[in-house]
C-alpha positions as CSV (number, residue, x, y, z in Angstrom):
1,M,0.3,-0.3,0.2
2,K,1.9,3.0,-0.9
3,S,1.4,6.2,0.8
4,R,3.2,9.4,0.9
5,Q,4.2,11.4,3.9
6,V,6.0,13.7,6.2
7,K,10.0,14.4,5.2
8,G,12.6,15.3,7.8
9,D,14.9,17.3,6.1
10,E,15.1,18.7,2.2
11,E,13.4,15.9,1.4
12,C,10.8,17.1,3.4
13,Q,10.4,20.2,2.1
14,E,9.9,19.0,-1.4
15,R,7.5,15.8,-1.3
16,G,4.7,16.7,0.6
17,P,2.9,14.0,2.6
18,V,1.1,11.0,1.7
19,Q,0.3,8.8,-0.4
20,T,-2.4,5.8,0.0
21,P,-3.0,2.3,0.6
22,H,-2.8,0.2,-2.6
23,R,-0.3,0.5,-4.7
24,T,-1.3,0.2,-8.2
25,N,1.6,-0.3,-11.2
26,G,1.1,3.4,-11.7
27,A,0.9,3.8,-7.5
28,R,3.8,1.8,-7.0
29,D,6.0,3.7,-10.2
30,R,4.9,6.7,-10.3
31,P,7.7,9.2,-8.3
32,G,5.2,11.5,-6.4
33,A,2.6,10.5,-5.6
34,Q,3.6,7.0,-4.8
35,E,5.8,8.8,-2.7
36,S,5.9,10.6,0.7
37,C,8.2,11.8,3.2
38,V,9.8,10.2,5.8
39,M,10.7,11.4,8.6
40,H,14.6,11.0,10.0
41,R,15.6,10.7,13.3
42,D,18.8,11.8,14.5
43,S,21.0,12.7,17.6
44,R,23.4,15.3,16.4
45,P,23.0,19.1,18.2
46,V,19.9,21.4,17.2
47,C,22.2,23.4,16.0
48,A,24.0,20.7,13.2
49,W,20.2,20.2,12.1
50,A,19.4,24.2,11.8
51,L,23.0,25.1,9.7
52,L,22.6,21.4,7.5
53,L,19.1,23.3,6.5
54,V,20.2,26.6,6.2
55,A,23.1,25.0,3.3
56,S,20.4,22.6,1.9
57,L,18.2,26.0,1.3
58,A,20.7,27.9,0.0
59,I,21.9,24.6,-2.7
60,G,18.4,24.3,-3.5
61,C,17.2,27.6,-4.1
62,A,20.7,28.6,-6.1
63,R,20.3,25.9,-8.5
64,A,15.8,26.2,-8.6
65,P,15.1,26.6,-12.3
66,V,13.3,29.4,-13.9
67,I,9.8,28.5,-14.6
68,R,7.7,30.4,-16.7
69,V,3.7,29.4,-17.1
70,E,1.7,31.9,-20.1
71,P,-0.7,31.6,-22.7
72,A,0.4,29.5,-25.1
73,S,0.0,30.2,-29.4
74,A,-0.9,27.1,-31.6
75,V,1.3,23.5,-31.1
76,P,1.3,21.5,-34.1
77,H,0.4,17.6,-34.3
78,A,2.5,15.7,-35.6
79,N,2.1,12.6,-36.5
80,V,3.8,10.3,-34.2
81,T,6.0,7.2,-35.3
82,Y,6.1,3.9,-33.6
83,G,8.3,1.5,-33.9
84,S,6.4,-1.8,-32.6
85,F,3.1,-2.4,-30.6
86,G,4.3,-2.2,-26.8
87,E,5.2,1.0,-28.7
88,A,2.1,2.3,-29.3
89,A,0.5,0.6,-26.1
90,D,2.9,1.8,-23.6
91,D,2.6,5.1,-24.9
92,F,-1.6,5.4,-24.3
93,A,-1.7,5.2,-28.1
94,P,-4.7,2.8,-29.0
95,A,-4.9,4.2,-32.7
96,A,-1.5,3.1,-33.4
97,A,-1.3,0.5,-31.0
98,R,-4.3,-1.6,-33.1
99,S,-1.7,-1.0,-36.9
100,L,0.4,-2.4,-35.3
101,A,-0.8,-5.7,-33.1
102,S,-0.4,-8.7,-34.6
103,S,-3.0,-11.4,-32.8
104,P,-6.3,-11.0,-31.7
105,E,-5.0,-10.3,-27.9
106,E,-3.3,-7.8,-28.7
107,H,-6.1,-6.4,-30.7
108,A,-8.3,-6.6,-27.5
109,Y,-5.4,-4.5,-24.9
110,A,-5.4,-1.8,-28.5
111,A,-9.7,-1.5,-28.0
112,A,-8.8,-1.6,-24.1
113,L,-6.9,1.9,-24.2
114,E,-9.4,3.0,-26.5
115,Q,-11.9,2.2,-23.8
116,F,-9.4,3.8,-21.0
117,V,-8.5,7.5,-23.0
118,T,-12.2,7.5,-23.9
119,G,-13.3,6.7,-20.3
120,D,-15.5,3.8,-21.1
121,L,-14.1,2.5,-17.9
122,A,-16.6,-0.1,-17.0
123,N,-16.3,-1.6,-20.4
124,C,-12.4,-0.9,-20.8
125,A,-12.8,-3.1,-17.1
126,K,-14.4,-6.0,-18.2
127,T,-12.1,-5.8,-21.3
128,L,-8.8,-6.1,-19.5
129,A,-10.7,-9.2,-17.3
130,S,-10.7,-11.0,-20.1
131,L,-6.4,-10.8,-20.7
132,G,-6.0,-11.9,-17.4
133,Q,-4.6,-15.2,-18.9
134,A,-3.6,-13.5,-22.8
135,T,-0.8,-15.8,-23.5
136,S,1.8,-13.4,-24.0
137,P,3.9,-12.7,-20.3
138,S,3.9,-9.1,-21.7
139,L,0.8,-8.4,-22.8
140,R,-0.8,-10.1,-19.5
141,A,1.2,-7.6,-16.9
142,R,0.4,-4.4,-19.5
143,A,-3.0,-5.8,-18.3
144,R,-3.1,-6.7,-15.0
145,D,-1.8,-3.0,-15.0
146,L,-4.3,-1.1,-16.3
147,H,-6.8,-2.9,-14.7
148,E,-5.5,-2.2,-11.1
149,A,-5.7,1.1,-12.5
150,V,-9.6,1.4,-13.5
151,L,-10.4,-0.9,-11.0
152,M,-8.6,1.3,-8.6
153,Q,-10.8,4.5,-10.4
154,L,-14.0,2.4,-10.5
155,G,-13.3,2.3,-6.6
156,A,-14.4,-1.3,-7.1
157,Y,-12.0,-2.8,-4.7
158,R,-13.7,-6.4,-3.9
159,E,-12.7,-6.7,-7.7
160,L,-9.4,-5.3,-6.9
161,G,-8.8,-7.7,-4.6
162,R,-9.5,-10.7,-6.2
163,V,-7.3,-9.1,-9.6
164,S,-4.7,-7.1,-7.3
165,S,-1.1,-9.9,-6.1
166,D,-1.0,-7.2,-3.6
167,P,-1.8,-8.3,-0.2
168,D,-2.8,-4.3,0.7
169,A,-5.4,-4.9,-2.3
170,A,-6.3,-7.6,-0.7
171,A,-6.8,-6.2,3.1
172,V,-8.3,-3.0,1.0
173,A,-11.3,-5.5,-0.8
174,R,-11.7,-6.8,2.9
175,A,-12.0,-3.3,4.3
176,F,-13.9,-1.1,2.0
177,G,-15.6,-4.1,-0.6
178,E,-18.3,-5.2,1.5
179,A,-19.1,-1.8,2.6
180,P,-21.6,1.0,1.8
181,E,-20.6,2.9,-1.7
182,Q,-18.8,6.0,-0.7
183,Q,-21.1,9.3,-0.7
184,L,-20.9,12.4,-1.7
185,N,-23.5,15.2,-1.4
186,F,-23.7,19.3,-2.2
187,A,-25.7,20.8,0.1
188,A,-25.1,23.9,-2.5
189,D,-23.8,23.9,-6.0
190,D,-20.0,24.2,-5.1
191,A,-18.7,24.4,-1.4
192,V,-16.2,27.4,-1.6
193,V,-13.8,27.0,0.6
194,P,-9.9,29.2,2.0
195,V,-6.9,27.9,1.9
196,T,-3.5,27.7,3.2
197,F,-0.2,26.2,2.0
198,S,1.9,23.9,4.0
199,N,5.7,23.9,3.4
200,A,5.1,22.0,0.0
201,G,2.7,25.0,-1.4
202,S,0.1,22.3,-0.8
203,P,-3.1,23.2,-0.4
204,M,-5.0,22.4,3.4
205,V,-8.5,23.1,4.2
206,D,-10.5,22.9,7.6
207,V,-12.9,19.5,7.4
208,T,-15.4,18.4,9.7
209,I,-14.5,14.3,10.1
210,Q,-17.3,12.7,12.6
211,G,-18.0,16.4,13.9
212,Y,-14.3,17.1,14.8
213,S,-12.6,20.0,12.8
214,A,-9.2,19.5,11.6
215,K,-7.0,21.0,8.8
216,L,-6.0,18.6,5.9
217,W,-3.8,18.2,2.5
218,I,-5.6,18.0,-0.6
219,D,-3.5,15.8,-1.7
220,C,-3.8,14.3,-5.5
221,G,-1.3,12.2,-6.1
222,A,-2.2,9.9,-2.6
223,N,-4.4,6.8,-3.7
224,F,-6.8,6.8,-0.4
225,S,-7.6,10.2,2.4
226,V,-5.3,9.9,5.2
227,L,-5.8,10.3,9.2
228,S,-3.2,10.8,12.2
229,S,-3.9,8.6,14.4
230,D,-4.5,11.0,17.4
231,V,-7.5,12.7,14.7
232,A,-8.1,9.5,14.9
233,E,-8.6,9.2,17.8
234,R,-10.0,12.3,19.0
235,A,-12.6,12.2,16.1
236,G,-13.7,8.3,17.8
237,V,-12.9,7.6,14.0
238,H,-12.3,3.4,14.8
239,P,-10.1,0.9,12.3
240,V,-11.2,-1.6,11.1
241,A,-11.2,-4.4,13.4
242,G,-8.9,-7.6,12.5
243,I,-7.4,-6.0,8.7
244,N,-3.9,-4.6,8.8
245,A,-1.7,-2.9,5.4
246,T,1.7,-1.2,5.1
247,A,2.2,2.2,3.3
248,T,5.4,2.8,1.0
249,V,6.8,6.2,1.3
250,G,10.2,7.8,-0.1
251,T,10.5,9.8,-2.7
252,S,12.8,8.1,-4.2
253,G,14.1,4.0,-4.2
254,P,12.0,1.3,-2.3
255,G,10.8,3.5,0.4
256,K,9.9,2.4,3.4
257,Q,7.3,-0.1,4.8
258,I,5.5,1.5,7.7
259,N,2.0,0.6,9.3
260,A,-1.1,1.1,8.0
261,Q,-5.0,0.8,9.1
262,L,-8.0,1.0,6.9
263,T,-11.6,2.8,8.3
264,L,-14.4,4.4,7.3
265,V,-15.4,8.3,8.2
266,N,-19.0,8.7,8.3
267,P,-20.1,11.5,8.2
268,F,-17.8,13.7,6.7
269,Q,-17.9,17.8,6.1
270,V,-15.5,20.3,4.0
271,G,-17.4,23.3,2.9
272,A,-21.2,22.3,1.5
273,L,-19.9,19.0,0.2
274,R,-21.4,16.4,2.5
275,G,-20.5,12.6,2.9
276,G,-20.6,9.8,4.4
277,H,-18.5,5.9,4.5
278,I,-15.4,8.4,2.8
279,P,-12.3,5.7,3.2
280,F,-9.5,6.3,5.0
281,V,-6.0,5.4,5.9
282,I,-4.6,5.8,9.8
283,L,-0.8,6.7,9.8
284,S,0.2,6.7,13.3
285,E,1.0,10.5,13.8
286,K,4.3,9.9,14.3
287,D,5.1,8.7,10.5
288,L,3.2,11.8,9.5
289,S,5.4,15.1,11.8
290,L,9.4,15.8,11.6
291,Q,10.0,16.1,14.9
292,I,14.4,16.9,16.3
293,L,14.4,16.1,19.3
294,F,11.5,16.9,21.6
295,L,10.1,19.9,19.4
296,T,7.7,19.2,16.7
297,F,8.7,21.4,13.3
298,L,5.6,20.0,10.8
299,K,2.7,17.7,12.2
300,V,0.1,16.9,8.8
301,E,-3.3,16.2,10.6
302,G,-4.7,14.0,7.0
303,I,-5.2,14.5,3.7
304,L,-7.6,14.2,1.3
305,G,-6.8,11.4,-1.1
306,W,-7.9,10.6,-4.9
307,N,-10.5,8.4,-3.6
308,L,-12.4,11.9,-2.9
309,L,-11.3,13.8,-5.4
310,R,-12.5,11.9,-8.6
311,Q,-15.8,12.1,-7.8
312,V,-15.9,16.1,-7.4
313,H,-15.6,19.0,-9.6
314,L,-12.2,19.9,-8.3
315,T,-10.8,24.3,-8.6
316,V,-7.5,24.9,-6.7
317,N,-6.9,29.1,-7.1
318,Y,-3.6,29.1,-5.8
319,P,-3.4,33.7,-6.5
320,Q,-6.1,34.0,-4.6
321,A,-6.1,31.1,-2.1
322,F,-9.6,29.4,-1.8
323,V,-10.6,25.8,-2.9
324,R,-14.5,25.4,-4.6
325,I,-15.7,21.7,-4.7
326,G,-18.6,20.9,-6.4
327,P,-20.5,18.4,-8.6
328,S,-18.7,17.0,-12.5
329,R,-19.6,19.2,-15.1
330,K,-20.9,18.0,-18.2
331,T,-18.4,19.3,-20.7
332,T,-17.4,19.1,-24.7
333,R,-14.2,19.9,-24.4
334,D,-12.1,17.3,-25.5
335,R,-10.7,14.3,-22.7
336,N,-7.2,15.4,-21.4
337,L,-7.0,13.8,-18.1
338,F,-7.2,10.1,-17.2
339,W,-6.1,7.9,-13.8
340,Y,-2.8,6.5,-13.8
341,G,-1.7,5.3,-10.1
342,M,-1.6,9.4,-9.8
343,P,-3.7,11.6,-11.6
344,V,-2.1,12.4,-15.7
345,A,-2.8,15.5,-18.4
346,V,-2.3,14.6,-21.4
347,A,0.2,18.0,-23.1
348,T,1.9,18.1,-25.5
349,T,5.8,18.9,-26.5
350,V,6.5,21.9,-29.0
351,D,6.9,18.7,-31.7
352,G,3.6,17.7,-31.3
353,K,3.9,14.5,-29.3
354,N,1.7,13.5,-26.3
355,F,3.3,13.9,-23.3
356,Y,1.8,12.7,-20.3
357,L,2.0,14.8,-16.9
358,G,0.9,13.7,-13.8
359,I,-0.7,15.9,-11.3
360,D,0.1,16.2,-7.8
361,T,-0.6,18.7,-5.1
362,G,1.5,17.1,-2.7
363,A,4.5,17.4,-4.0
364,R,6.5,21.0,-4.3
365,R,8.4,20.3,-7.2
366,S,7.9,19.1,-10.7
367,Y,10.2,16.2,-12.1
368,L,10.7,14.3,-15.1
369,T,11.3,10.5,-14.9
370,E,13.0,8.3,-17.2
371,H,10.5,8.1,-20.3
372,G,9.8,11.1,-20.1
373,A,13.6,12.4,-20.6
374,R,13.6,10.3,-23.2
375,K,10.9,11.3,-24.9
376,L,12.4,14.9,-24.6
377,R,16.0,14.0,-26.0
378,G,15.8,11.0,-27.7
379,S,18.8,7.7,-27.1
380,L,19.6,10.4,-24.0
381,D,22.4,8.1,-21.8
382,L,20.9,8.9,-18.8
383,S,24.2,7.1,-16.4
384,N,26.1,10.8,-16.4
385,V,22.8,13.3,-17.0
386,S,20.7,13.6,-13.8
387,S,18.8,17.1,-15.4
388,V,17.3,18.1,-18.9
389,S,17.7,21.7,-19.6
390,D,14.8,23.7,-21.8
391,V,12.2,22.0,-21.3
392,S,8.7,23.4,-22.9
393,F,5.5,21.6,-23.2
394,V,1.6,23.1,-23.7
395,L,-1.5,22.1,-21.3
396,S,-4.8,23.1,-22.0
397,G,-3.8,26.1,-23.6
398,S,-1.2,27.0,-20.8
399,A,2.8,26.8,-22.1
400,V,4.9,26.2,-19.4
401,Y,8.9,26.6,-19.8
402,F,11.6,24.9,-17.2
403,S,15.2,25.8,-17.6
404,K,15.7,22.8,-15.8
405,M,14.4,20.4,-15.1
406,D,14.6,17.0,-12.7
407,I,15.3,13.8,-13.4
408,K,14.0,10.9,-11.0
409,S,15.1,7.1,-11.2
410,M,12.1,5.1,-9.7
411,P,11.8,1.2,-9.1
412,R,9.7,0.1,-12.1
413,A,8.9,3.6,-13.1
414,S,5.3,3.4,-14.7
415,R,4.7,2.8,-18.6
416,G,3.5,5.9,-20.2
417,T,4.4,8.8,-17.6
418,D,6.9,11.8,-18.3
419,G,6.8,13.6,-15.4
420,V,4.4,15.1,-12.6
421,L,4.0,18.9,-12.1
422,G,3.7,20.0,-8.7
423,N,3.3,22.7,-6.9
424,D,5.9,25.0,-8.5
425,V,4.1,25.2,-11.0
426,L,0.4,24.7,-10.1
427,S,0.9,27.1,-7.6
428,R,1.3,30.1,-10.3
429,G,-1.9,29.6,-11.7
430,T,-5.7,28.1,-10.7
431,L,-5.8,24.1,-11.1
432,D,-9.6,22.8,-12.7
433,I,-9.9,19.3,-12.1
434,D,-12.7,17.5,-12.5
435,S,-11.9,13.6,-13.6
436,L,-15.9,11.9,-14.1
437,E,-15.9,14.4,-16.7
438,G,-11.6,13.6,-18.3
439,R,-10.9,17.4,-17.8
440,V,-7.4,19.4,-16.3
441,D,-7.1,22.9,-17.0
442,F,-4.2,25.3,-16.0
443,A,-3.8,28.9,-16.4
444,A,-1.9,31.7,-15.1
445,P,-3.5,34.6,-14.2
C-alpha cells in the first residue's frame, strides 16, 4: 500500500505528505504520488540540524530552475511513428496500437486502451479481465497493471482484491469491498473554501470528521485519504477490526514500509460538501510529523486523497487562496485527463508529441521520469545525466517553460508517465480537475 508521508529534511520540503494504501502499477512506480516524506531521527544537536537546513535551503535556491507559465500559441500535432505494438501501447496510443497489433489479444488490448482514454472505464475493465490469461507475458503484465488502475479509479475494491497479487489490495478489498458505497452530497452547487498552504505548497482546508475539526492537505497524488492516528482517536474514528496493511513511503528507491489501518469516516464535511462512508487510511502521528529531539516542526493531521477527489469537480486557485469543490460538470471539451496511479494530464511537446504529466498537489517540485527524458531528448544516456535543460510543453492552453527539470529514477517507473507537475508550477495559477469528465485545465492569472 503506497502512502505519502512527511519527510524530515530538505527532501521533506520537496514532497508533501502521503500517498495511499493500494499500489497499482502507477502508484507503485510513480515518483510523487507514490511517494511520501519520511521522518528521519538523529541524535545530533539542534544547531547541527539548523546548519544543515540552512545549507540545503541555500543549495536548493541556487539550483532552483527558472519557470514561466503563459498563454500558449497553437502547437502543431505531428504524426508520431511507433516502431512496435508495445511502444504504442506504453504511450497510450490506441489507434497506433491497433494498427500494429499482430494477434487477437493485442487487438483486444488496443480496444481496452481506446475505452480507457475515452473514459469508458466499466467496459474497459471487462475487456482487460478477458486478458488476464493472455498467452504473452508482457501483454498479461500490461493488462494487469491497467486493470488495477481502472478498478482503483472505479472504486471497485472487491474486484481489485481478486485481480491484484498485492496483499495490501486484499486488505483494501476486505475493509471496503462490502462497505456501503461512498456518498457525496452538495448542500450548494459548489463548496468554496479558503485555503492555507503547507511548506510543500499543498493547499490545506478545514474539514469536519464525525464532528471533529481538522486541517487536511489536498493531495491528488495520494490514492486514499489519510488521517493521523491522534486525529482519528479524537474524532472517534475506529479502524476496521482485524485488517492491517502497509504503506510505502519515500520519494525515491524502494521506500520505507510503515503500518497502516483502514477505516470508513461517516459523516464527513468540507464546506458545502457532505459525505458518508468515506474510505480513509490511518497512519501513526509520528509518521506524519517532523520532530528533532523534543521539538515538532511539522505536523500533518490528514490528507484528502484521490478516492474522494475523483468524484468531484475541484478548482484550486493558488493566487487567491481558495478551493472550489462541486459536482462534476458535463463538458463538450476533449478529454485530456486519465488516472494511472495518479491523475495524468495529456500535454503536448513543441514538436507535437503527447506528453503525460502527473498532477500532484502534494509535491513541491516538478520533475521528469526517465521515460519522459528520453522522449524529449531521444537516446539520452541517463547514466551521467540528472536533469534536462530547456523543457517546454503546452497544457490546456498554457505554455510551461523550465530552464531545467530534474530526472527521477523510480523502480518500475510507470509506463507512459513522462513527469510530474508539482506546486512549483501549480502555485502560479488555477488548477481545475474533473476526473469524471476526464478534463484538467491550468492557467496562470
